[in-house]
C-alpha positions as CSV (number, residue, x, y, z in Angstrom):
1,M,86.3,73.4,-3.2
2,S,88.3,76.2,-2.2
3,K,91.2,78.7,-3.0
4,G,93.7,81.0,-1.2
5,N,96.5,82.8,-1.1
6,I,99.1,81.7,1.7
7,N,99.9,85.1,3.7
8,V,103.4,85.5,2.4
9,S,106.0,88.7,3.7
10,V,109.3,87.4,2.6
11,E,108.8,88.3,-1.7
12,N,109.4,85.4,-4.1
13,I,110.1,82.7,-0.9
14,F,109.6,79.6,-3.6
15,P,112.5,81.2,-5.5
16,L,114.1,81.7,-2.8
17,I,113.0,78.2,-1.0
18,K,114.1,76.6,-4.5
19,K,118.2,78.6,-4.3
20,F,118.9,78.9,-0.8
21,L,120.2,75.7,0.0
22,Y,120.6,74.9,-4.0
23,S,124.0,72.7,-3.4
24,D,122.2,70.6,-0.7
25,H,118.8,70.2,-2.3
26,E,118.5,67.0,-2.1
27,I,117.8,67.4,1.9
28,F,114.1,67.6,0.7
29,L,113.3,63.7,0.8
30,R,114.3,63.6,4.4
31,E,112.3,66.0,5.4
32,L,109.0,64.5,3.8
33,I,110.2,61.3,5.0
34,S,110.4,63.1,8.6
35,N,107.1,64.3,8.2
36,A,105.4,60.9,7.1
37,T,107.4,59.3,10.5
38,D,106.2,62.3,12.8
39,A,103.0,61.3,11.6
40,T,103.0,57.6,12.3
41,T,104.8,57.4,15.5
42,K,102.1,60.2,16.6
43,L,99.5,57.7,15.8
44,K,100.4,55.4,17.7
45,H,101.2,57.2,20.8
46,L,97.5,58.3,20.2
47,I,96.2,54.8,20.3
48,S,98.5,54.2,23.1
49,I,97.0,56.8,25.0
50,G,92.9,56.4,23.9
51,E,92.7,59.1,21.6
52,A,92.5,57.7,18.6
53,Q,90.2,54.6,18.3
54,V,92.2,52.7,15.4
55,D,93.9,49.9,14.4
56,Y,97.3,50.6,14.0
57,G,98.7,47.7,12.1
58,A,101.8,47.5,10.7
59,P,102.1,51.4,8.5
60,K,105.0,52.0,6.3
61,I,106.2,54.6,4.5
62,E,106.0,53.7,0.7
63,I,108.3,55.8,-2.0
64,N,106.9,55.7,-6.0
65,I,108.9,57.1,-8.6
66,D,106.4,57.9,-12.2
67,K,109.1,58.5,-15.0
68,E,106.8,58.5,-17.4
69,N,104.3,61.2,-15.4
70,K,107.3,63.1,-13.6
71,T,106.3,62.4,-10.2
72,L,107.4,61.2,-7.1
73,R,105.6,59.7,-4.2
74,I,105.6,59.4,-0.6
75,V,103.0,57.6,1.4
76,D,102.5,57.3,5.0
77,Q,99.4,55.5,6.7
78,G,99.7,57.8,9.9
79,L,97.5,60.8,11.3
80,G,96.2,61.9,8.0
81,M,94.9,65.5,8.2
82,S,91.6,67.2,7.6
83,A,90.9,69.8,5.1
84,E,90.6,72.6,7.9
85,E,94.2,71.0,9.2
86,V,95.5,71.2,6.2
87,E,94.8,74.9,6.5
88,K,96.1,75.0,9.9
89,Y,99.3,73.2,8.9
90,I,100.1,73.3,5.8
91,N,98.8,77.1,4.7
92,Q,100.1,78.3,8.2
93,I,102.5,77.1,10.3
94,A,104.5,74.8,7.9
95,F,104.7,77.9,5.7
96,S,105.6,80.0,8.0
97,G,108.5,77.9,9.5
98,A,109.9,77.8,6.5
99,E,110.0,81.8,6.1
100,E,111.4,82.1,9.5
101,F,114.2,80.1,8.2
102,L,114.6,81.5,5.1
103,E,114.4,85.4,6.4
104,K,116.8,84.2,9.3
105,Y,119.7,83.3,6.8
106,K,118.6,84.7,2.9
107,D,121.6,87.0,3.5
108,D,124.1,84.7,5.3
109,K,126.7,84.2,3.6
110,N,128.8,81.3,5.3
111,E,125.6,78.9,3.7
112,T,127.8,75.6,5.2
113,G,127.3,77.2,8.4
114,V,123.7,76.1,8.5
115,I,123.5,72.4,9.7
116,G,120.3,70.5,9.1
117,H,117.5,72.5,7.5
118,F,114.6,71.2,9.6
119,G,113.1,74.5,10.0
120,L,112.2,74.1,5.6
121,G,110.3,71.2,6.7
122,F,107.4,70.3,4.2
123,Y,108.2,73.2,2.0
124,S,111.6,72.3,0.8
125,A,109.6,70.0,-1.5
126,F,109.9,73.2,-4.1
127,M,113.3,73.0,-4.0
128,V,112.6,69.9,-6.6
129,A,109.2,70.7,-7.3
130,D,107.4,73.1,-9.5
131,K,104.1,71.9,-8.4
132,V,103.1,69.8,-5.2
133,E,99.7,67.6,-4.2
134,I,99.0,67.1,-0.7
135,I,96.3,63.8,-0.8
136,T,95.5,63.2,3.0
137,K,92.3,61.5,5.0
138,S,92.6,61.9,8.8
139,F,92.4,59.1,10.7
140,K,89.3,60.9,12.5
141,E,86.0,60.4,10.5
142,E,86.8,63.2,8.4
143,T,86.2,64.0,4.1
144,A,90.0,63.3,2.3
145,A,91.3,65.8,1.6
146,H,93.3,67.3,-2.1
147,W,95.9,70.2,-1.5
148,T,97.5,71.4,-4.5
149,C,100.0,74.6,-4.8
150,D,102.3,75.6,-8.4
151,G,105.3,77.3,-6.1
152,S,103.3,80.7,-6.5
153,P,101.5,81.8,-2.9
154,E,98.4,80.4,-5.0
155,Y,96.9,77.2,-3.5
156,T,93.3,74.8,-4.1
157,L,91.5,73.0,-1.4
158,V,89.2,70.1,-2.5
159,E,87.7,67.3,-1.2
160,H,89.1,63.8,-2.1
161,D,87.8,60.2,-2.7
162,K,90.9,58.5,-0.7
163,S,89.4,55.8,1.7
164,D,92.4,55.1,3.4
165,R,93.8,57.0,6.7
166,G,97.2,58.6,6.2
167,T,99.1,61.2,3.2
168,E,100.2,60.9,0.0
169,I,102.6,64.1,-1.2
170,I,103.0,63.8,-5.1
171,L,105.9,66.2,-6.3
172,H,105.6,67.0,-9.9
173,I,109.4,67.3,-10.7
174,A,111.1,70.6,-12.1
175,E,113.2,69.8,-15.1
176,D,116.0,71.1,-13.7
177,S,115.7,68.2,-11.0
178,V,115.0,64.9,-13.3
179,E,117.4,63.1,-11.2
180,F,115.3,62.7,-8.7
181,L,113.6,60.4,-11.0
182,E,116.1,58.1,-11.3
183,E,116.2,54.8,-8.7
184,G,119.5,55.0,-7.8
185,K,119.4,58.2,-7.0
186,I,116.2,58.4,-4.9
187,R,117.8,54.2,-2.9
188,G,121.2,56.4,-2.4
189,L,118.9,58.9,-0.6
190,L,117.1,56.8,1.5
191,T,119.9,54.8,2.5
192,K,122.1,58.0,3.6
193,Y,119.6,59.6,5.6
194,N,117.0,56.8,6.5
195,R,118.3,53.7,6.8
196,F,117.2,54.0,10.3
197,N,114.1,55.5,10.4
198,Q,111.8,54.3,12.7
199,V,108.9,53.2,10.5
200,P,110.2,50.7,7.5
201,I,110.2,52.0,4.1
202,K,109.5,50.4,1.2
203,F,111.1,51.8,-1.8
204,G,109.6,48.7,-5.2
205,T,110.4,45.6,-4.3
206,K,112.8,42.6,-4.0
207,K,112.5,39.0,-5.4
208,V,113.7,36.3,-2.6
209,N,113.6,32.5,-1.7
210,D,110.1,31.6,-0.5
211,P,110.5,30.0,3.0
212,D,107.7,28.2,2.5
213,F,109.5,26.0,-0.2
214,T,111.8,23.4,0.0
215,P,113.7,22.1,-3.4
216,Q,113.2,18.4,-4.6
217,T,116.0,16.6,-5.6
218,I,115.4,14.0,-8.4
219,T,117.5,11.1,-8.7
220,D,117.8,10.2,-12.5
221,E,118.4,6.3,-13.8
222,E,121.8,7.0,-13.8
223,G,121.8,8.3,-10.1
224,K,122.9,11.6,-11.1
225,E,120.9,13.9,-8.6
226,T,119.1,17.3,-9.6
227,T,118.1,19.2,-8.0
228,E,115.5,22.4,-8.7
229,P,115.7,25.7,-8.6
230,H,114.4,27.9,-5.4
231,K,111.1,29.3,-5.8
232,Q,111.0,33.1,-5.8
233,I,108.4,35.2,-4.1
234,E,108.4,39.1,-4.9
235,V,108.1,41.0,-1.3
236,D,108.2,44.4,-0.3
237,D,111.6,46.5,-0.8
238,I,112.2,47.8,3.1
239,I,115.8,49.7,2.8
240,N,115.7,50.4,6.7
241,N,116.6,49.0,9.7
242,T,113.9,50.5,12.3
243,D,115.8,49.1,15.7
244,P,119.1,49.7,15.6
245,A,121.6,48.7,18.0
246,W,121.9,52.3,19.7
247,T,117.9,52.0,20.1
248,K,118.7,49.6,22.7
249,K,119.6,49.3,26.0
250,P,123.2,48.2,27.2
251,A,122.1,45.2,28.6
252,D,119.9,43.5,26.2
253,L,123.0,43.7,24.0
254,E,125.6,40.6,23.5
255,A,129.4,41.9,22.0
256,D,128.2,39.8,18.7
257,D,125.1,43.0,18.4
258,Y,127.5,45.4,18.6
259,T,130.0,43.8,15.6
260,N,128.0,43.3,13.6
261,F,126.0,46.7,13.9
262,Y,129.8,48.1,12.9
263,R,129.9,45.7,10.1
264,E,126.5,47.5,9.6
265,L,127.5,50.9,9.6
266,Y,130.9,50.3,8.2
267,P,130.3,47.7,5.2
268,T,133.5,48.3,3.5
269,Q,135.2,48.5,6.6
270,F,138.0,45.1,6.4
271,E,139.1,45.7,10.7
272,E,137.2,44.8,13.4
273,S,136.6,47.9,16.0
274,L,138.7,47.5,18.8
275,F,136.4,48.1,21.5
276,H,133.1,50.6,21.5
277,I,131.4,52.7,24.0
278,H,127.6,53.0,24.5
279,L,126.4,56.3,25.4
280,N,122.2,56.2,27.0
281,V,121.1,59.2,29.1
282,D,117.9,60.5,29.5
283,Y,118.8,63.8,32.2
284,P,119.6,66.6,31.3
285,F,119.4,66.0,28.2
286,N,118.4,63.2,25.7
287,L,121.5,60.9,24.0
288,T,121.8,57.7,22.8
289,G,125.2,56.2,20.4
290,I,127.5,54.0,20.2
291,L,131.3,54.9,19.6
292,F,133.8,52.4,18.4
293,F,137.4,52.5,18.8
294,P,139.2,51.8,15.5
295,K,142.9,50.7,15.0
296,L,144.2,54.4,13.8
297,S,147.3,55.4,12.2
298,Q,149.4,58.2,13.5
299,N,147.8,61.1,11.1
300,L,145.6,62.9,12.9
301,D,143.4,64.0,9.9
302,M,142.6,61.5,7.8
303,Q,140.5,59.6,10.7
304,K,137.7,62.5,10.7
305,D,134.3,62.4,9.7
306,K,133.4,58.9,10.6
307,I,130.6,59.9,13.5
308,Q,126.9,60.2,11.7
309,L,125.0,62.2,13.9
310,Y,121.2,61.6,13.9
311,Q,118.1,63.4,15.2
312,N,116.0,60.7,16.3
313,Q,117.1,58.3,14.0
314,V,117.1,60.3,11.3
315,F,120.5,61.4,9.6
316,V,122.1,64.6,9.9
317,T,125.6,65.0,9.4
318,D,128.9,63.3,9.4
319,N,130.4,66.6,10.7
320,V,130.1,66.7,14.2
321,E,132.3,69.2,15.3
322,G,131.1,71.6,18.2
323,I,128.5,68.4,19.1
324,V,131.6,65.8,20.1
325,P,135.1,67.4,21.4
326,D,137.7,67.2,18.9
327,F,140.3,64.2,20.3
328,L,137.5,62.2,19.8
329,Q,136.2,62.9,16.4
330,M,138.5,60.1,15.4
331,L,136.4,57.7,16.7
332,K,133.5,55.9,14.1
333,G,130.1,55.1,15.3
334,V,126.6,56.9,15.8
335,I,124.9,59.5,18.5
336,D,121.5,60.5,18.3
337,S,119.8,63.3,20.2
338,P,116.6,65.2,20.2
339,D,118.2,68.2,22.1
340,I,120.7,69.2,19.4
341,P,119.7,72.5,17.8
342,L,120.1,71.2,13.7
343,N,119.0,74.5,11.8
344,V,120.6,76.9,13.5
345,S,124.6,78.5,12.6
346,R,127.8,76.4,13.6
347,S,128.5,79.3,15.8
348,Y,125.2,79.2,17.7
349,L,125.9,75.7,18.5
350,Q,129.0,75.6,19.8
351,A,127.6,78.3,22.0
352,D,124.6,76.2,23.4
353,G,124.4,75.4,26.7
354,A,122.7,72.0,26.5
355,V,125.6,70.9,23.1
356,K,128.5,71.5,25.3
357,K,126.7,69.5,28.2
358,I,126.5,66.7,25.5
359,S,130.6,66.9,24.9
360,G,131.8,67.1,28.1
361,Y,129.2,64.1,29.0
362,I,130.6,61.7,25.8
363,T,134.3,63.5,27.3
364,K,133.9,61.9,30.9
365,K,131.8,58.5,29.0
366,V,135.0,57.5,27.3
367,A,137.3,58.2,30.1
368,D,135.4,55.9,32.0
369,K,135.5,53.5,29.6
370,L,138.9,53.7,29.3
371,S,139.9,53.6,32.9
372,S,137.3,50.1,33.3
373,L,139.4,48.7,30.5
374,F,142.7,49.1,32.1
375,K,141.6,48.1,35.4
376,K,139.7,45.2,34.4
377,D,142.2,43.8,31.5
378,R,145.1,45.8,31.5
379,E,147.3,43.1,29.8
380,D,144.9,43.5,26.6
381,F,145.2,47.1,27.4
382,E,148.8,47.4,26.7
383,K,148.7,45.7,23.7
384,K,146.3,47.8,22.0
385,W,147.3,50.7,23.3
386,N,149.9,51.5,20.1
387,D,146.2,51.2,18.3
388,I,144.6,54.1,20.7
389,K,147.3,56.3,21.9
390,V,147.0,59.1,19.2
391,I,143.4,59.9,20.3
392,I,144.8,59.3,24.5
393,E,146.8,61.8,24.0
394,Y,145.3,64.4,21.9
395,G,142.6,64.5,24.7
396,M,145.1,64.9,26.8
397,L,146.1,67.7,25.5
398,S,143.1,69.5,24.4
399,E,140.8,68.2,27.4
400,D,141.9,69.4,30.7
401,K,139.2,67.3,32.7
402,F,139.9,64.1,30.6
403,F,143.8,65.2,31.3
404,D,143.1,64.2,35.0
405,K,141.7,61.2,34.3
406,A,143.3,60.1,31.8
407,K,147.0,60.0,33.7
408,K,145.6,56.8,35.8
409,F,145.5,54.9,32.6
410,A,147.9,56.2,29.9
411,L,151.0,54.0,29.2
412,Y,154.7,54.7,28.3
413,P,156.7,51.9,26.8
414,T,160.2,51.4,27.1
415,V,162.5,49.8,24.6
416,N,162.0,46.8,26.7
417,N,158.6,46.7,26.1
418,E,157.1,46.9,29.7
419,Y,154.5,49.2,29.7
420,F,153.8,52.1,32.5
421,T,152.1,54.5,34.1
422,F,153.1,57.9,34.6
423,D,152.9,57.7,37.9
424,E,154.8,54.0,37.7
425,L,157.2,55.5,35.7
426,V,158.1,58.3,38.1
427,E,158.9,55.6,40.7
428,K,160.5,53.2,38.7
429,T,163.3,55.7,38.3
430,K,163.0,58.4,40.9
431,D,166.6,56.6,42.6
432,T,168.3,56.5,39.1
433,Q,167.1,59.3,37.1
434,T,167.3,62.6,39.6
435,D,170.0,64.9,38.4
436,K,171.9,67.1,40.9
437,D,169.2,70.2,41.0
438,G,166.3,67.6,42.1
439,N,164.7,67.3,38.6
440,H,163.6,63.6,37.7
441,I,164.8,63.1,33.9
442,I,162.6,60.7,31.9
443,L,164.6,59.7,29.2
444,Y,163.1,58.7,25.8
445,A,163.7,57.7,22.0
446,S,161.3,58.9,19.5
447,N,162.7,56.3,16.4
448,K,164.5,52.7,18.3
449,D,165.9,52.1,15.3
450,A,167.5,55.5,14.3
451,Q,168.5,56.1,18.1
452,H,169.8,52.7,18.7
453,A,173.4,53.5,19.6
454,Y,172.1,56.6,22.2
455,I,169.6,54.2,23.2
456,E,172.4,51.1,23.9
457,S,174.6,54.0,26.4
458,A,171.6,54.7,28.3
459,K,170.5,51.0,29.1
460,A,174.2,50.7,29.9
461,K,174.2,53.3,32.5
462,G,171.1,51.5,34.4
463,Y,168.7,54.5,33.0
464,E,164.8,53.5,31.9
465,V,164.7,54.7,28.5
466,V,160.6,55.2,26.9
467,I,159.4,55.1,23.6
468,L,157.7,58.3,22.5
469,D,156.3,58.7,18.6
470,S,153.6,60.4,18.4
471,P,153.1,63.2,15.8
472,I,152.0,65.2,19.4
473,V,154.7,64.0,21.8
474,S,156.5,67.5,22.1
475,H,153.0,69.1,23.0
476,L,152.1,66.4,25.5
477,M,155.7,66.5,27.3
478,Q,155.7,70.7,27.9
479,K,152.4,69.7,29.8
480,L,153.1,66.5,31.9
481,E,156.3,68.0,32.8
482,T,154.3,71.2,34.2
483,S,151.7,68.8,36.3
484,G,154.3,67.0,38.5
485,G,153.2,68.8,41.8
486,D,156.2,69.1,43.5
487,T,158.1,66.7,41.8
488,K,160.0,68.1,39.0
489,V,159.8,66.2,35.9
490,Q,161.5,66.9,32.9
491,F,161.7,64.6,29.7
492,T,164.8,64.5,27.9
493,R,165.7,62.5,24.0
494,V,168.8,60.0,25.2
495,D,170.4,62.2,21.5
496,S,169.6,65.6,23.3
497,D,173.5,64.9,24.3
498,H,176.2,62.8,25.3
499,V,175.5,59.9,28.2
500,D,177.4,61.2,30.9
501,N,175.4,65.4,30.5
502,L,171.4,63.6,29.8
503,I,170.9,63.5,34.1
504,K,173.7,65.9,35.4
505,T,175.4,64.4,38.4
506,D,178.3,66.2,40.4
507,D,180.3,62.7,39.3
508,T,182.7,63.9,36.6
509,V,185.1,62.5,34.2
510,I,188.6,63.9,34.2
511,S,190.0,64.6,30.5
512,K,193.1,63.4,29.1
513,L,193.1,66.8,28.1
514,S,194.9,70.3,29.6
515,D,193.3,73.2,28.7
516,E,195.5,74.3,27.0
517,E,195.4,71.4,24.0
518,K,191.3,71.5,24.7
519,D,191.6,76.1,23.8
520,K,194.3,74.2,20.7
521,L,191.3,71.5,19.4
522,K,188.7,73.7,19.4
523,P,189.3,75.9,16.6
524,I,191.0,73.1,14.7
525,I,187.5,71.0,14.8
526,E,185.5,74.2,14.5
527,G,186.7,75.1,10.7
528,S,186.8,71.7,9.2
529,V,182.3,71.6,9.9
530,P,179.7,73.9,9.2
531,K,179.6,76.6,12.0
532,E,176.1,77.9,10.5
533,S,174.3,73.5,11.4
534,Y,176.5,72.6,14.6
535,T,178.2,73.5,17.9
536,V,181.1,71.9,18.6
537,Q,180.8,70.9,22.5
538,L,184.0,69.1,23.8
539,E,183.4,67.0,26.7
540,S,185.8,64.6,29.2
541,M,183.8,61.2,28.5
542,D,184.9,57.4,29.0
543,S,187.4,56.2,26.3
544,S,185.4,54.1,25.1
545,A,182.6,56.1,24.2
546,S,182.4,57.5,20.6
547,P,185.1,60.3,19.6
548,F,182.8,62.5,17.5
549,L,178.8,62.3,19.1
550,I,176.2,64.2,17.2
551,T,174.2,65.4,19.4
552,V,170.2,67.9,18.7
553,P,169.4,70.3,21.8
554,E,166.2,69.3,23.7
555,F,164.7,72.8,23.9
556,M,165.3,73.5,20.1
557,R,164.3,70.2,18.9
558,R,161.1,70.5,20.8
559,M,160.5,73.4,19.9
560,K,160.7,73.2,16.2
561,E,158.4,69.9,16.5
562,M,155.8,72.0,18.8
563,S,155.6,74.5,16.1
564,A,155.3,72.0,13.0
565,T,152.3,70.2,14.5
566,G,150.3,74.0,15.7
567,G,151.8,75.2,18.7
568,G,155.3,76.4,20.5
569,M,157.0,79.5,19.3
570,M,155.7,80.2,16.2
571,G,158.3,80.2,12.7
572,M,160.8,78.0,14.5
573,G,159.5,75.4,12.6
574,N,160.9,77.1,9.8
575,L,164.6,77.5,11.4
576,P,167.5,75.3,9.9
577,E,168.6,73.1,11.1
578,M,171.0,73.1,14.4
579,Y,173.2,70.2,16.1
580,N,176.0,69.9,18.8
581,L,179.0,68.2,17.9
582,V,180.2,66.8,21.2
583,V,183.8,65.4,20.7
584,N,185.4,63.3,23.2
585,T,188.8,65.1,24.8
586,N,189.6,61.2,26.4
587,H,189.3,59.2,23.1
588,Q,192.3,58.5,21.8
589,L,191.7,59.7,17.8
590,V,190.5,62.8,19.6
591,T,194.8,62.9,20.8
592,D,195.6,61.9,17.5
593,I,194.1,64.7,16.0
594,L,196.0,66.8,18.1
595,N,199.1,65.7,17.3
596,A,198.9,65.1,13.5
597,A,200.1,67.4,10.5
598,E,197.6,69.8,9.1
599,D,196.5,67.2,6.1
600,K,196.2,64.7,8.0
601,Q,194.4,66.2,10.2
602,K,191.4,67.3,8.6
603,E,191.0,64.1,6.9
604,L,190.6,62.2,10.5
605,I,187.8,64.7,11.8
606,S,186.1,64.6,8.5
607,Q,186.3,60.8,8.4
608,A,184.8,61.4,12.1
609,F,182.4,63.4,11.3
610,D,180.9,62.1,9.0
611,L,180.8,59.0,10.3
612,A,179.7,60.6,13.4
613,K,176.4,61.9,10.6
614,L,176.0,58.5,9.4
615,S,175.1,57.4,13.3
616,Q,172.3,59.7,12.8
617,N,171.3,59.2,9.1
618,L,172.4,63.1,8.3
619,L,175.1,61.6,5.4
620,H,173.9,62.0,1.7
621,G,174.3,63.0,-1.7
622,E,177.8,64.5,-2.6
623,E,178.8,63.9,1.0
624,L,177.9,60.8,1.8
625,T,179.6,59.5,-2.2
626,N,182.9,61.3,-0.6
627,F,182.4,59.4,2.6
628,I,182.3,56.1,1.0
629,K,185.7,57.2,-1.9
630,R,187.2,58.1,1.8
631,S,186.7,55.2,3.7
632,Y,188.1,53.2,0.9
633,D,191.1,54.8,0.1
634,L,192.1,54.4,4.2
635,I,191.3,50.9,3.7
636,K,194.1,50.9,0.3
């Protein structure tokens, strides 16, 4: 028997270990299983290179709960250790790793800035246990060793009669951590962190139908058939899939394999994914994974935290900020890389060169996959566009390299359900939608129903109108307008002006009203509409066009939208709504207003103004009530 003191330079390190990540103390199980996994896979490697002359067999990791004695055991059949190795790896290397980690982060006020925590290793056990034992036997011909530590710097190390190779960790669970003696709690942690572990993990047993038993069917005298119950046998309950889809080569997988893996990852998700991207790279870094494109809503935030990050098949986090580009965090799936530093602050992670390369690789891989899908089956890509456009448009805004690639496959659907790329749209409309100053005008609607009248007016002029209705469309248009090269492209919403002004040409419509009549008319109308919200604009339009038309100035509306979604001119999102009231000087009603008595003028203006507001869904409350009453009076 030998006793000793662990060399401690951090004062009271065991209380620090227990306290430091108290909110995340469940990670002790992940750490110990990771150690057991390493011991098992390293043994396999040593056997493969001839350095271990033993039978590998079919090793597994076993988790046992003893509620009566308040112990939790983690048992592996891996390398094992000699007493000398326990002294080296547990008392020196492992402890110094935990000590260094705690020394670095014990004063960190932002504890959530640390992801992973693999640096804690074996000593994370003391977050939940007030005494830890190790019983271990090396695969070499060595006597087994028994190490015990009660959470102080003192330990004992004695011989043990363990005869089979491997290591058993016995945690004597502390009074404040008895939740880890509950089967449901442990099963939940195993499912969370280790459901794709490389080595089978046994957690108890379960009963299944005996595959070698065939139930007999007996027919009685009356001809009634009775089948005997299926024979049940007890088997190990293996909680993990050791060979998940992302660890295989894409060439070895069929479409059903990806579908089944998606269901395995998200068993409560009823909708299938639209398509997947298999990541598989070993230079200049190691990265594997599968990303799935789900059907998305218009909400940019609610979909995040669906990608799971693994390190060598051990779950680390579903917060992949800094590793996966922001616009792709709405995808689902798995990323696994041993090259991502997991025990450092997030600020370090985001500045890490390897991580930036990983992020760039994922962006390129996604862009290439989308481009391939577009070229391979454009019709199918168009059908899926509304379900994936938010991700692609967000990516075009946030990643310049993605923007350059996506310009070739991002789509712009028209009100007639045709789909064009940006270049196709510019080419199709260049002859009909270029204004007198050489600006190429792309007309768009954000709501096909609400802007129906304006769309119809534009279509009547032979204009193409595209539907742009995502929450970030104002930002995207701004970027597209500045990336057209020699072509001066300008996006204009169909309700931002009357149709003759949307694409200004040298053609003019002569006004039926003289300048003197217009000077007389304008203050009459201005006196009947709210000045703080409406600017009166007299225009010479076709006599069949509406007498009053409400438009929303493109610049003001776009800046407000950009401000509201995190960009543009700060503070503009709080400005009151501003509209133009366009008055058609060639409409007979406008002439009637000019020539009517004062009371009749006010009545006609109110009715025409309310009709214009109604067409823009701007008539509510008392104003709507008054309009309905006035309309009935006019019918009378």
